[in-house]
ZALUM-61571 format. One record per residue (C-alpha): x, y, z; residue number from 1. Coordinates in nm, 2 decimals, decimal comma, always signed. Example, Ala and Ser with C-alpha at 12.3 -4.5 7.8 and 13.67 -1.06 7.14 Angstrom:
<sites>
+--------+--------+--------+-----+
!   east !  north !     up !   i !
+--------+--------+--------+-----+
!  +1,23 !  -0,45 !  +0,78 !   1 !
!  +1,37 !  -0,11 !  +0,71 !   2 !
+--------+--------+--------+-----+
</sites>
This chain:
<sites>
+--------+--------+--------+-----+
!   east !  north !     up !   i !
+--------+--------+--------+-----+
!  -1,04 !  -0,57 !  +0,43 !   1 !
!  -0,94 !  -0,93 !  +0,55 !   2 !
!  -0,85 !  -1,21 !  +0,36 !   3 !
!  -1,07 !  -1,55 !  +0,43 !   4 !
!  -0,97 !  -1,91 !  +0,44 !   5 !
!  -0,92 !  -2,12 !  +0,16 !   6 !
!  -0,82 !  -1,81 !  -0,12 !   7 !
!  -0,44 !  -1,81 !  -0,06 !   8 !
!  -0,21 !  -2,12 !  -0,11 !   9 !
!  -0,07 !  -2,26 !  +0,18 !  10 !
!  +0,28 !  -2,17 !  +0,14 !  11 !
!  +0,19 !  -1,80 !  +0,14 !  12 !
!  -0,05 !  -1,83 !  +0,47 !  13 !
!  +0,31 !  -2,01 !  +0,59 !  14 !
!  +0,50 !  -1,69 !  +0,48 !  15 !
!  +0,23 !  -1,46 !  +0,64 !  16 !
!  +0,28 !  -1,62 !  +1,02 !  17 !
!  +0,66 !  -1,64 !  +0,97 !  18 !
!  +0,65 !  -1,26 !  +0,88 !  19 !
!  +0,40 !  -1,16 !  +1,19 !  20 !
!  +0,59 !  -1,40 !  +1,41 !  21 !
!  +0,90 !  -1,20 !  +1,33 !  22 !
!  +0,76 !  -0,85 !  +1,36 !  23 !
!  +0,60 !  -0,94 !  +1,69 !  24 !
!  +0,91 !  -1,03 !  +1,81 !  25 !
!  +1,10 !  -0,74 !  +1,66 !  26 !
!  +0,82 !  -0,51 !  +1,80 !  27 !
!  +0,85 !  -0,64 !  +2,20 !  28 !
!  +1,19 !  -0,56 !  +2,16 !  29 !
!  +1,16 !  -0,24 !  +2,06 !  30 !
!  +0,90 !  -0,21 !  +2,32 !  31 !
!  +1,15 !  -0,33 !  +2,59 !  32 !
!  +1,37 !  -0,07 !  +2,53 !  33 !
!  +1,15 !  +0,23 !  +2,49 !  34 !
!  +0,94 !  +0,13 !  +2,83 !  35 !
!  +1,15 !  +0,00 !  +3,12 !  36 !
!  +0,85 !  -0,17 !  +3,26 !  37 !
!  +0,65 !  -0,30 !  +2,95 !  38 !
!  +0,39 !  -0,45 !  +3,22 !  39 !
!  +0,31 !  -0,13 !  +3,28 !  40 !
!  +0,16 !  -0,08 !  +2,97 !  41 !
!  -0,10 !  -0,39 !  +2,94 !  42 !
!  -0,40 !  -0,19 !  +3,03 !  43 !
!  -0,38 !  +0,08 !  +2,77 !  44 !
!  -0,27 !  -0,22 !  +2,51 !  45 !
!  -0,59 !  -0,38 !  +2,61 !  46 !
!  -0,79 !  -0,07 !  +2,61 !  47 !
!  -0,67 !  +0,01 !  +2,26 !  48 !
!  -0,72 !  -0,37 !  +2,11 !  49 !
!  -1,06 !  -0,35 !  +2,26 !  50 !
!  -1,12 !  -0,06 !  +2,04 !  51 !
!  -0,95 !  -0,20 !  +1,74 !  52 !
!  -1,15 !  -0,52 !  +1,80 !  53 !
!  -1,47 !  -0,29 !  +1,83 !  54 !
!  -1,41 !  -0,10 !  +1,50 !  55 !
!  -1,48 !  -0,38 !  +1,27 !  56 !
!  -1,80 !  -0,37 !  +1,39 !  57 !
!  -1,89 !  -0,02 !  +1,25 !  58 !
!  -1,99 !  -0,06 !  +0,91 !  59 !
!  -1,99 !  +0,22 !  +0,63 !  60 !
!  -2,23 !  +0,18 !  +0,35 !  61 !
!  -2,09 !  +0,30 !  +0,04 !  62 !
!  -2,26 !  +0,26 !  -0,35 !  63 !
!  -2,03 !  -0,05 !  -0,40 !  64 !
!  -1,92 !  -0,19 !  -0,12 !  65 !
!  -1,92 !  -0,15 !  +0,26 !  66 !
!  -1,58 !  -0,07 !  +0,50 !  67 !
!  -1,52 !  -0,08 !  +0,82 !  68 !
!  -1,31 !  +0,16 !  +1,05 !  69 !
!  -0,93 !  +0,04 !  +1,09 !  70 !
!  -0,78 !  +0,28 !  +1,31 !  71 !
!  -0,42 !  +0,21 !  +1,25 !  72 !
!  -0,30 !  +0,54 !  +1,26 !  73 !
!  -0,46 !  +0,57 !  +1,60 !  74 !
!  -0,30 !  +0,25 !  +1,73 !  75 !
!  +0,06 !  +0,36 !  +1,60 !  76 !
!  +0,02 !  +0,66 !  +1,81 !  77 !
!  -0,10 !  +0,57 !  +2,09 !  78 !
!  +0,04 !  +0,22 !  +2,13 !  79 !
!  +0,37 !  +0,24 !  +2,02 !  80 !
!  +0,55 !  -0,07 !  +1,91 !  81 !
!  +0,32 !  -0,24 !  +2,06 !  82 !
!  +0,04 !  -0,17 !  +1,79 !  83 !
!  +0,15 !  -0,50 !  +1,62 !  84 !
!  +0,05 !  -0,71 !  +1,95 !  85 !
!  -0,28 !  -0,51 !  +1,91 !  86 !
!  -0,37 !  -0,61 !  +1,56 !  87 !
!  -0,28 !  -0,95 !  +1,58 !  88 !
!  -0,49 !  -0,99 !  +1,90 !  89 !
!  -0,77 !  -0,82 !  +1,76 !  90 !
!  -0,77 !  -1,01 !  +1,41 !  91 !
!  -0,78 !  -1,34 !  +1,59 !  92 !
!  -1,07 !  -1,23 !  +1,78 !  93 !
!  -1,26 !  -1,10 !  +1,49 !  94 !
!  -1,20 !  -1,42 !  +1,29 !  95 !
!  -1,31 !  -1,64 !  +1,61 !  96 !
!  -1,62 !  -1,44 !  +1,68 !  97 !
!  -1,72 !  -1,28 !  +1,38 !  98 !
!  -1,57 !  -1,49 !  +1,08 !  99 !
!  -1,36 !  -1,18 !  +0,94 ! 100 !
!  -1,07 !  -1,34 !  +0,79 ! 101 !
!  -0,95 !  -1,66 !  +0,87 ! 102 !
!  -0,73 !  -1,87 !  +1,14 ! 103 !
!  -0,48 !  -1,99 !  +0,78 ! 104 !
!  -0,51 !  -1,64 !  +0,68 ! 105 !
!  -0,44 !  -1,44 !  +1,05 ! 106 !
!  -0,02 !  -1,40 !  +0,96 ! 107 !
!  -0,13 !  -1,22 !  +0,59 ! 108 !
!  -0,40 !  -1,03 !  +0,72 ! 109 !
!  -0,19 !  -0,89 !  +1,04 ! 110 !
!  +0,11 !  -0,82 !  +0,81 ! 111 !
!  -0,14 !  -0,62 !  +0,60 ! 112 !
!  -0,29 !  -0,40 !  +0,88 ! 113 !
!  +0,02 !  -0,43 !  +1,13 ! 114 !
!  +0,31 !  -0,31 !  +0,91 ! 115 !
!  +0,10 !  +0,00 !  +0,85 ! 116 !
!  +0,05 !  +0,05 !  +1,22 ! 117 !
!  +0,42 !  +0,01 !  +1,28 ! 118 !
!  +0,51 !  +0,25 !  +1,04 ! 119 !
!  +0,26 !  +0,51 !  +1,21 ! 120 !
!  +0,46 !  +0,41 !  +1,52 ! 121 !
!  +0,77 !  +0,52 !  +1,37 ! 122 !
!  +0,66 !  +0,80 !  +1,20 ! 123 !
!  +0,48 !  +0,92 !  +1,51 ! 124 !
!  +0,79 !  +0,86 !  +1,73 ! 125 !
!  +1,02 !  +1,06 !  +1,52 ! 126 !
!  +0,83 !  +1,33 !  +1,39 ! 127 !
!  +0,55 !  +1,46 !  +1,67 ! 128 !
!  +0,83 !  +1,67 !  +1,91 ! 129 !
!  +0,97 !  +1,79 !  +1,59 ! 130 !
!  +0,60 !  +1,94 !  +1,47 ! 131 !
!  +0,40 !  +2,24 !  +1,57 ! 132 !
!  +0,08 !  +2,38 !  +1,57 ! 133 !
!  -0,04 !  +2,27 !  +1,20 ! 134 !
!  +0,22 !  +2,04 !  +1,16 ! 135 !
!  +0,11 !  +1,82 !  +1,40 ! 136 !
!  -0,24 !  +1,83 !  +1,26 ! 137 !
!  -0,10 !  +1,75 !  +0,89 ! 138 !
!  +0,08 !  +1,44 !  +1,07 ! 139 !
!  -0,19 !  +1,27 !  +1,25 ! 140 !
!  -0,40 !  +1,34 !  +0,92 ! 141 !
!  -0,07 !  +1,13 !  +0,73 ! 142 !
!  -0,10 !  +0,92 !  +1,00 ! 143 !
!  -0,45 !  +0,79 !  +0,94 ! 144 !
!  -0,50 !  +0,84 !  +0,60 ! 145 !
!  -0,17 !  +0,69 !  +0,49 ! 146 !
!  -0,20 !  +0,36 !  +0,67 ! 147 !
!  -0,52 !  +0,33 !  +0,53 ! 148 !
!  -0,45 !  +0,36 !  +0,17 ! 149 !
!  -0,08 !  +0,14 !  +0,27 ! 150 !
!  -0,30 !  -0,19 !  +0,44 ! 151 !
!  -0,51 !  -0,14 !  +0,08 ! 152 !
!  -0,25 !  -0,16 !  -0,11 ! 153 !
!  -0,05 !  -0,46 !  +0,05 ! 154 !
!  -0,43 !  -0,66 !  +0,08 ! 155 !
!  -0,43 !  -0,59 !  -0,32 ! 156 !
!  -0,11 !  -0,71 !  -0,40 ! 157 !
!  -0,11 !  -1,01 !  -0,17 ! 158 !
!  -0,45 !  -1,11 !  -0,31 ! 159 !
!  -0,34 !  -1,09 !  -0,68 ! 160 !
!  +0,02 !  -1,23 !  -0,60 ! 161 !
!  -0,19 !  -1,54 !  -0,43 ! 162 !
!  -0,47 !  -1,58 !  -0,65 ! 163 !
!  -0,57 !  -1,94 !  -0,78 ! 164 !
!  -0,53 !  -2,00 !  -1,17 ! 165 !
!  -0,88 !  -2,14 !  -1,15 ! 166 !
!  -1,02 !  -1,81 !  -1,09 ! 167 !
!  -1,10 !  -1,51 !  -1,35 ! 168 !
!  -0,81 !  -1,30 !  -1,28 ! 169 !
!  -0,92 !  -1,01 !  -1,47 ! 170 !
!  -1,26 !  -0,97 !  -1,28 ! 171 !
!  -1,06 !  -1,02 !  -0,93 ! 172 !
!  -0,83 !  -0,72 !  -1,07 ! 173 !
!  -1,14 !  -0,53 !  -1,09 ! 174 !
!  -1,34 !  -0,63 !  -0,77 ! 175 !
!  -0,97 !  -0,51 !  -0,58 ! 176 !
!  -1,00 !  -0,17 !  -0,80 ! 177 !
!  -1,37 !  -0,14 !  -0,66 ! 178 !
!  -1,23 !  -0,21 !  -0,29 ! 179 !
!  -0,96 !  +0,07 !  -0,35 ! 180 !
!  -1,17 !  +0,31 !  -0,45 ! 181 !
!  -1,41 !  +0,22 !  -0,15 ! 182 !
!  -1,17 !  +0,30 !  +0,12 ! 183 !
!  -1,02 !  +0,62 !  -0,04 ! 184 !
!  -1,32 !  +0,79 !  +0,16 ! 185 !
!  -1,25 !  +0,59 !  +0,45 ! 186 !
!  -0,90 !  +0,71 !  +0,44 ! 187 !
!  -0,99 !  +1,07 !  +0,46 ! 188 !
!  -1,23 !  +1,05 !  +0,74 ! 189 !
!  -0,93 !  +0,81 !  +0,93 ! 190 !
!  -0,69 !  +1,10 !  +0,88 ! 191 !
!  -0,94 !  +1,36 !  +1,00 ! 192 !
!  -1,01 !  +1,16 !  +1,30 ! 193 !
!  -0,66 !  +1,08 !  +1,38 ! 194 !
!  -0,56 !  +1,48 !  +1,36 ! 195 !
!  -0,85 !  +1,52 !  +1,60 ! 196 !
!  -0,79 !  +1,26 !  +1,85 ! 197 !
!  -0,42 !  +1,35 !  +1,91 ! 198 !
!  -0,47 !  +1,73 !  +1,89 ! 199 !
!  -0,77 !  +1,66 !  +2,16 ! 200 !
!  -0,52 !  +1,46 !  +2,37 ! 201 !
!  -0,25 !  +1,71 !  +2,33 ! 202 !
!  -0,49 !  +1,95 !  +2,49 ! 203 !
!  -0,59 !  +1,73 !  +2,76 ! 204 !
!  -0,33 !  +1,46 !  +2,84 ! 205 !
!  -0,03 !  +1,53 !  +2,68 ! 206 !
!  +0,19 !  +1,30 !  +2,91 ! 207 !
!  -0,01 !  +0,99 !  +2,71 ! 208 !
!  +0,15 !  +1,10 !  +2,38 ! 209 !
!  +0,51 !  +1,15 !  +2,50 ! 210 !
!  +0,50 !  +0,81 !  +2,64 ! 211 !
!  +0,59 !  +0,71 !  +2,30 ! 212 !
!  +0,69 !  +1,04 !  +2,11 ! 213 !
!  +1,00 !  +1,13 !  +2,31 ! 214 !
+--------+--------+--------+-----+
</sites>
């Protein structure tokens, strides 16, 4: 679910870079307020960025398409507002090393995946300590599942908005519906994974979660 180079008009690509730059600045400011020493978060940020980068290589074959893990809900829960930085670095490495996406569309792709990750971070920060038992499992599932569905919705909207007039619009919209449908199983899978991961960390290392949800 990456927009490649050459598909979007330059103006839209510029808007993507402007939006990503603004969110990076805002998330860094929030991170400074949340953590007295932002540099102390660098090891965790580097580790989870590597995980996000590696997840792009885990493809799940489906009848009409193949999808790969996104882990946006997990990034938001475990990195807080640092998730946006992880997304930008991970997408840059994917574009340079594997050709996933592109450099001109890096800003747009970062918005597609960064916004759901930041929303997941905000929801986790505000709701984790208010939930107990199954409520936490439901929250984790909602973060993982909802972030994928929001990301594919953002992707679809941006692609439809920027489609060149020379392309068969109806055919491309049909292809987008196939992409949306193929990401529904992934959303359910990531919901279960995120819920299981957060519950596991709550049992064995709760301070990891408390750093971001308190």
